SEGUSE-703919 format. One record per residue (C-alpha): residue number from 1; residue in one letter; x, y, z. Coordinates in steps of 0.02 Angstrom, whole numbers. Example, Ala and Ser with C-alpha at 12.3 -4.5 7.8 and 13.67 -1.06 7.14 Angstrom:
! SEGUSE-703919
{r 1,'A',{615,-225,390}}
{r 2,'S',{684,-53,357}}
//
This chain:
! SEGUSE-703919
{r 1,'M',{3701,5313,12202}}
{r 2,'S',{3794,5395,12059}}
{r 3,'E',{3956,5485,12095}}
{r 4,'F',{3987,5651,12008}}
{r 5,'K',{4150,5746,12001}}
{r 6,'N',{4130,5926,12061}}
{r 7,'Y',{3942,5929,12037}}
{r 8,'D',{3929,6097,12126}}
{r 9,'C',{4036,6173,11987}}
{r 10,'L',{3943,6091,11842}}
{r 11,'F',{3868,6256,11783}}
{r 12,'R',{4005,6372,11845}}
{r 13,'L',{4132,6472,11745}}
{r 14,'D',{4252,6519,11884}}
{r 15,'G',{4420,6579,11819}}
{r 16,'K',{4364,6580,11637}}
{r 17,'I',{4402,6716,11510}}
{r 18,'A',{4272,6743,11374}}
{r 19,'L',{4267,6843,11214}}
{r 20,'I',{4097,6891,11146}}
{r 21,'T',{4079,6980,10979}}
{r 22,'G',{3929,7093,10961}}
{r 23,'G',{3925,7096,11151}}
{r 24,'S',{3865,7272,11180}}
{r 25,'R',{3679,7236,11163}}
{r 26,'G',{3547,7104,11135}}
{r 27,'L',{3594,6921,11142}}
{r 28,'G',{3779,6959,11160}}
{r 29,'L',{3747,7066,11314}}
{r 30,'H',{3635,6929,11387}}
{r 31,'A',{3778,6805,11366}}
{r 32,'A',{3905,6924,11443}}
{r 33,'T',{3794,6953,11594}}
{r 34,'A',{3764,6767,11617}}
{r 35,'F',{3949,6725,11608}}
{r 36,'L',{3994,6852,11741}}
{r 37,'L',{3853,6792,11854}}
{r 38,'A',{3917,6614,11830}}
{r 39,'G',{4087,6664,11896}}
{r 40,'A',{4189,6709,11742}}
{r 41,'E',{4349,6802,11783}}
{r 42,'K',{4340,6917,11633}}
{r 43,'V',{4221,6946,11489}}
{r 44,'I',{4288,7041,11339}}
{r 45,'I',{4153,7115,11230}}
{r 46,'T',{4182,7187,11059}}
{r 47,'A',{4082,7288,10934}}
{r 48,'R',{4121,7419,10804}}
{r 49,'K',{4075,7571,10909}}
{r 50,'R',{4129,7624,11083}}
{r 51,'E',{4009,7771,11105}}
{r 52,'G',{3821,7787,11106}}
{r 53,'E',{3677,7693,11183}}
{r 54,'Q',{3722,7535,11086}}
{r 55,'G',{3911,7554,11105}}
{r 56,'I',{4037,7455,11204}}
{r 57,'D',{4068,7583,11341}}
{r 58,'Q',{3890,7587,11407}}
{r 59,'A',{3883,7397,11408}}
{r 60,'V',{4048,7380,11502}}
{r 61,'E',{3989,7508,11630}}
{r 62,'R',{3827,7411,11658}}
{r 63,'L',{3915,7243,11668}}
{r 64,'N',{4040,7306,11795}}
{r 65,'K',{3899,7356,11911}}
{r 66,'L',{3851,7173,11934}}
{r 67,'P',{3883,7108,12112}}
{r 68,'V',{4021,6989,12055}}
{r 69,'A',{4210,6977,12063}}
{r 70,'G',{4233,6960,11876}}
{r 71,'K',{4258,7108,11761}}
{r 72,'A',{4204,7162,11588}}
{r 73,'V',{4317,7252,11465}}
{r 74,'G',{4281,7316,11291}}
{r 75,'I',{4383,7317,11132}}
{r 76,'A',{4318,7404,10975}}
{r 77,'A',{4337,7295,10820}}
{r 78,'N',{4251,7256,10657}}
{r 79,'V',{4251,7067,10649}}
{r 80,'A',{4201,7068,10466}}
{r 81,'Q',{4377,7132,10427}}
{r 82,'T',{4521,7008,10442}}
{r 83,'D',{4649,7142,10487}}
{r 84,'D',{4539,7202,10629}}
{r 85,'I',{4514,7023,10691}}
{r 86,'Q',{4703,7001,10695}}
{r 87,'R',{4722,7163,10792}}
{r 88,'L',{4590,7104,10916}}
{r 89,'V',{4677,6935,10939}}
{r 90,'D',{4847,7018,10960}}
{r 91,'E',{4779,7136,11093}}
{r 92,'I',{4702,6994,11192}}
{r 93,'K',{4862,6892,11176}}
{r 94,'K',{4960,7034,11255}}
{r 95,'S',{4838,7066,11396}}
{r 96,'E',{4771,6892,11437}}
{r 97,'G',{4871,6760,11343}}
{r 98,'R',{4718,6649,11320}}
{r 99,'I',{4530,6640,11302}}
{r 100,'D',{4426,6494,11363}}
{r 101,'I',{4261,6538,11280}}
{r 102,'L',{4232,6622,11111}}
{r 103,'V',{4055,6675,11069}}
{r 104,'A',{4038,6726,10887}}
{r 105,'N',{3880,6829,10904}}
{r 106,'A',{3905,6980,10790}}
{r 107,'G',{3793,6969,10638}}
{r 108,'A',{3713,7067,10497}}
{r 109,'T',{3546,7051,10411}}
{r 110,'W',{3457,7124,10261}}
{r 111,'G',{3280,7100,10198}}
{r 112,'G',{3179,7146,10045}}
{r 113,'P',{3106,7083,9881}}
{r 114,'F',{3208,6959,9779}}
{r 115,'E',{3247,7041,9609}}
{r 116,'P',{3306,7212,9669}}
{r 117,'T',{3422,7142,9804}}
{r 118,'P',{3582,7247,9796}}
{r 119,'D',{3742,7148,9786}}
{r 120,'W',{3822,7248,9927}}
{r 121,'S',{3691,7180,10047}}
{r 122,'S',{3739,7000,10010}}
{r 123,'Q',{3923,7040,10029}}
{r 124,'K',{3892,7125,10196}}
{r 125,'V',{3791,6980,10264}}
{r 126,'L',{3909,6843,10206}}
{r 127,'D',{4066,6936,10259}}
{r 128,'L',{4010,6952,10440}}
{r 129,'N',{3899,6798,10464}}
{r 130,'V',{4011,6669,10380}}
{r 131,'R',{4182,6730,10325}}
{r 132,'G',{4203,6836,10481}}
{r 133,'I',{4167,6688,10596}}
{r 134,'F',{4285,6575,10500}}
{r 135,'N',{4428,6701,10514}}
{r 136,'L',{4390,6743,10695}}
{r 137,'V',{4400,6562,10750}}
{r 138,'R',{4549,6526,10637}}
{r 139,'L',{4650,6670,10707}}
{r 140,'A',{4596,6641,10887}}
{r 141,'V',{4649,6457,10892}}
{r 142,'P',{4815,6495,10981}}
{r 143,'L',{4720,6586,11118}}
{r 144,'L',{4591,6446,11131}}
{r 145,'T',{4720,6307,11143}}
{r 146,'A',{4827,6398,11273}}
{r 147,'G',{4725,6338,11422}}
{r 148,'A',{4625,6196,11347}}
{r 149,'T',{4635,6016,11409}}
{r 150,'R',{4547,5854,11365}}
{r 151,'E',{4449,5864,11529}}
{r 152,'D',{4410,6049,11511}}
{r 153,'P',{4408,6102,11328}}
{r 154,'S',{4393,6279,11267}}
{r 155,'R',{4227,6322,11187}}
{r 156,'V',{4172,6405,11027}}
{r 157,'I',{3987,6451,11022}}
{r 158,'I',{3919,6518,10858}}
{r 159,'V',{3758,6617,10873}}
{r 160,'S',{3660,6578,10716}}
{r 161,'S',{3471,6581,10692}}
{r 162,'T',{3327,6464,10661}}
{r 163,'A',{3326,6547,10489}}
{r 164,'G',{3472,6430,10453}}
{r 165,'I',{3361,6276,10463}}
{r 166,'N',{3201,6335,10378}}
{r 167,'V',{3137,6461,10251}}
{r 168,'P',{3046,6587,10359}}
{r 169,'H',{3035,6746,10253}}
{r 170,'I',{3013,6768,10066}}
{r 171,'G',{2925,6893,9955}}
{r 172,'D',{2928,7076,10003}}
{r 173,'N',{3006,7036,10172}}
{r 174,'G',{3126,6905,10105}}
{r 175,'T',{3286,6868,10198}}
{r 176,'I',{3358,6740,10077}}
{r 177,'M',{3543,6781,10092}}
{r 178,'Y',{3528,6802,10280}}
{r 179,'S',{3451,6628,10291}}
{r 180,'V',{3587,6559,10177}}
{r 181,'S',{3722,6638,10287}}
{r 182,'K',{3648,6559,10443}}
{r 183,'A',{3637,6388,10361}}
{r 184,'A',{3820,6409,10316}}
{r 185,'A',{3859,6456,10497}}
{r 186,'H',{3776,6295,10556}}
{r 187,'H',{3882,6189,10441}}
{r 188,'L',{4039,6291,10478}}
{r 189,'S',{4012,6247,10661}}
{r 190,'R',{4005,6061,10621}}
{r 191,'N',{4165,6073,10519}}
{r 192,'L',{4252,6168,10659}}
{r 193,'A',{4193,6038,10785}}
{r 194,'M',{4283,5903,10687}}
{r 195,'E',{4436,6009,10649}}
{r 196,'L',{4462,6076,10825}}
{r 197,'G',{4392,5938,10935}}
{r 198,'P',{4560,5845,10937}}
{r 199,'R',{4641,6009,10994}}
{r 200,'N',{4527,6015,11146}}
{r 201,'I',{4408,6146,11075}}
{r 202,'T',{4223,6110,11056}}
{r 203,'C',{4111,6205,10935}}
{r 204,'N',{3922,6216,10943}}
{r 205,'T',{3784,6324,10871}}
{r 206,'V',{3646,6416,10963}}
{r 207,'A',{3502,6459,10847}}
{r 208,'P',{3383,6586,10925}}
{r 209,'G',{3210,6624,10862}}
{r 210,'F',{3127,6791,10897}}
{r 211,'F',{3195,6887,11046}}
{r 212,'P',{3135,7067,11059}}
{r 213,'S',{3284,7176,11013}}
{r 214,'K',{3331,7324,10906}}
{r 215,'L',{3382,7203,10766}}
{r 216,'A',{3222,7100,10773}}
{r 217,'N',{3087,7226,10816}}
{r 218,'G',{3064,7292,10639}}
{r 219,'L',{3036,7118,10569}}
{r 220,'I',{2922,7072,10714}}
{r 221,'E',{2809,7217,10665}}
{r 222,'L',{2810,7166,10481}}
{r 223,'L',{2755,6990,10531}}
{r 224,'G',{2603,7049,10627}}
{r 225,'G',{2676,7113,10788}}
{r 226,'D',{2730,7047,10956}}
{r 227,'Q',{2563,6970,11005}}
{r 228,'Q',{2540,6881,10838}}
{r 229,'L',{2709,6796,10852}}
{r 230,'R',{2670,6747,11032}}
{r 231,'D',{2507,6669,10975}}
{r 232,'D',{2597,6573,10836}}
{r 233,'N',{2731,6504,10953}}
{r 234,'P',{2701,6332,11033}}
{r 235,'R',{2757,6407,11200}}
{r 236,'K',{2648,6561,11174}}
{r 237,'R',{2789,6683,11207}}
{r 238,'L',{2946,6756,11131}}
{r 239,'G',{3124,6732,11192}}
{r 240,'E',{3182,6807,11357}}
{r 241,'P',{3358,6847,11418}}
{r 242,'E',{3357,6696,11535}}
{r 243,'D',{3330,6580,11387}}
{r 244,'I',{3494,6633,11308}}
{r 245,'A',{3583,6640,11476}}
{r 246,'G',{3540,6459,11514}}
{r 247,'V',{3598,6383,11350}}
{r 248,'M',{3757,6488,11345}}
{r 249,'V',{3811,6442,11521}}
{r 250,'Y',{3771,6259,11486}}
{r 251,'L',{3881,6252,11330}}
{r 252,'A',{4021,6353,11410}}
{r 253,'S',{4027,6260,11576}}
{r 254,'A',{4081,6086,11630}}
{r 255,'A',{3902,6028,11596}}
{r 256,'G',{3932,6050,11409}}
{r 257,'S',{4110,5987,11394}}
{r 258,'Y',{4060,5832,11293}}
{r 259,'I',{3941,5923,11177}}
{r 260,'N',{4022,5954,11008}}
{r 261,'G',{3954,5993,10836}}
{r 262,'E',{3774,6017,10892}}
{r 263,'D',{3640,6145,10846}}
{r 264,'I',{3523,6202,10984}}
{r 265,'S',{3367,6298,10932}}
{r 266,'V',{3305,6421,11063}}
{r 267,'D',{3135,6470,10998}}
{r 268,'G',{3001,6375,11095}}
{r 269,'G',{2982,6254,10949}}
{r 270,'A',{2924,6386,10825}}
{r 271,'H',{3044,6325,10689}}
{r 272,'L',{2941,6165,10675}}
{r 273,'S',{2798,6266,10600}}
{r 274,'A',{2900,6408,10526}}
{r 275,'G',{2808,6404,10359}}
{r 276,'R',{2668,6497,10447}}
{r 277,'L',{2785,6644,10470}}
{r 278,'A',{2827,6663,10286}}
{r 279,'K',{2757,6819,10205}}
{r 280,'I',{2729,6791,10020}}
//
């Protein structure tokens, strides 16, 4: 018989404090919900806006209705701006003193034909999807190291995309700079894993495929609609909230403490035949 240490806690997050950027909706909100259900003490979500149906306030209200002891709080911040990242980090330092889990989920996209691509769109995508993540992790290191140990490291989870490992969309619906930014995010994660691993911080990438959301629904329609993408997927479905919840809790919990520098695609295997999704 094998002997496991604290097997009952292998997928638990009791006592943990998490920060999730872009946590007011979509994949970020799925992660926040999963962390609280797994026992996290506090989940801090951030986005640019507090008000509205996609804002922080409505998400915090919904999260705090979960039947758990942990709490959600919201801080408005634009994590594409270094000054705002520093303000966010300073605020968390004053209130919490540490974070155990950092999920870099906020992202931007832009699509269209190649030649007329406006330069501002590339700057927007790269500033948030690459430079913003780099600065967020860099400035948050003191918070991440505050409670980290060799046995229980702090975690950085970068939410990228399967677009970072293939060329899914070109032509009129091209997303070239978005794909480039996600490829950069993958390799940034590997570099951070090597840089921060000795400081008891792991870094891994989660690369989702298509999950129905406000961000993805427009592109889903351009690619033939929900049913077409289901038919093209080896699992014959699109992503569901539980799919993100499972991989996030795995990487953030004791079960994932020895995983470092890895990319996990969450798309049912669709990236293996992604050329079929390209619209030329």
